[in-house]
C-alpha angles and dihedrals in degrees: 000000000000124000090248092058091047090053092048092049091047092049091049091049091049091048092050091049097045096043097038092129089064099039101044098068091046093049092047090047090053091052092046091048091051091053095045097040092085095068091039092054090045091055090044090058087058087058095258108145113252092235092056095043092044092053092046095048092045092051091049091049093048090048091052092050090048090050092052091048091048090049091054097037100080099049090041090053090052091055093046091049091052094044096111092052090045091053090051091053092048090049091051093050096047096042094096091050091046091051091050092050091046090053091051091049091050092052090049092052092048091051092049092050093059109108094004123130116272096217118122120236117231114264112256118248114261110255117243115253110252119227110257129202118242118262095246091054092050092048092048092049092049092047092049092051092049094048094046092046092048093049091047090050094051095044095047091046091052092049092048092050092046094049093042127189094317091064092049091048093052093046093049095046091048092065097048119054099203096050121101115220092221092054091047089050090051091053093046090051090051092049091047094048097044097042091043092050090047093052094045091052092043091050091054091048092049091049088054091049090048093051092047091048092049091049091050091049090051090051092052092046097245116168116251092005095177090059090059091046091053090046091052092049094048098044093045089076085074110073117235096342094060098057091040091053092048091050091051093048097048091044090055090047090050091050090053095043102043135049094198118088089208092061092048092050090044093055093047094043093049092054091046089055093047093047090047092053090048095047100039103034115014099040096049091042098051103028095036128197098291096096099032115136130194106278091223091058091048090052092047092046090052091047097048092038090055091044093051104033107011117219092352090056091051090051093049097044100082099041089048091056091046092051091049090052093050090048090050090051094056104029123090112255093017098123094098092050090046092054091045093053097038126099122275095253097051120128107254120230094193122117120293091253090064091045091054089048091053093046091055089068096048 
């Protein structure tokens, strides 16, 4: 890679990081439009204008999201209201462990102090108190950013759905001289179809995992079991980190709710089994290997996405990799990118010299 390309990539990364407030709603709108474009195009084939079908599908999608949030709102409020009591219970249950760890730390410090100099270090100067904005100003700023971002997301999504893939193809081809609009349209259609199919299948799988998790939580006597089922279904869209977060949350809830270690381990173990079945059997069986990406790249994409754009970056990491892989499959000269993105056990199509080099390390 030449120095010029490195500088360009660095400048783009710096721009995305510095102007994240402007780019995040647009990127999320593009992802949402890719997912919803399937129903819009299906209605368009029945001679329904894209503007009408786009507005209808967007309203249905927003209503479904609002219904899910409303379903989770009441039990979530109950847990937030009882947060102080919950923290007291957690503190009481981890006090013995904390005392044990404190004793170990004290012994370590005493051992490190043996033979050390007895001179006292000068006390550090007290830092100056930084001026802080008032709470109402902070709340108003955060509310304004959320409202502006939400409106931008909805408006851009509506325009993308109304224009459809032909608009994206013309816009893309206009910036690159050697690209043909028809070829760009073909690639966009492939990305739309593959990513849409992936998310539809993944949504069905996650719904199944959520229902199974809720049923298991009911069987173990967990409070608000349907909240944990919905949480498992929602977070499972995030590879690795989603299931790990769900496991951590339900384990903490089990610690607070039960006095028996067996029940706590049973709740955590049941979810581990369900998540293992979903990840190792159901997901490969229904999704297949077509859209598999190297796990290391998924982890790095999640890491850098969260570092640059927070939760939005984590949400966008996986679909971005999937879109890049589909583009590499159908673009000329994309074999190297396809091999770079592919799983570790893929069959290489590189020259025999590279195959012999790879076999020497097996």
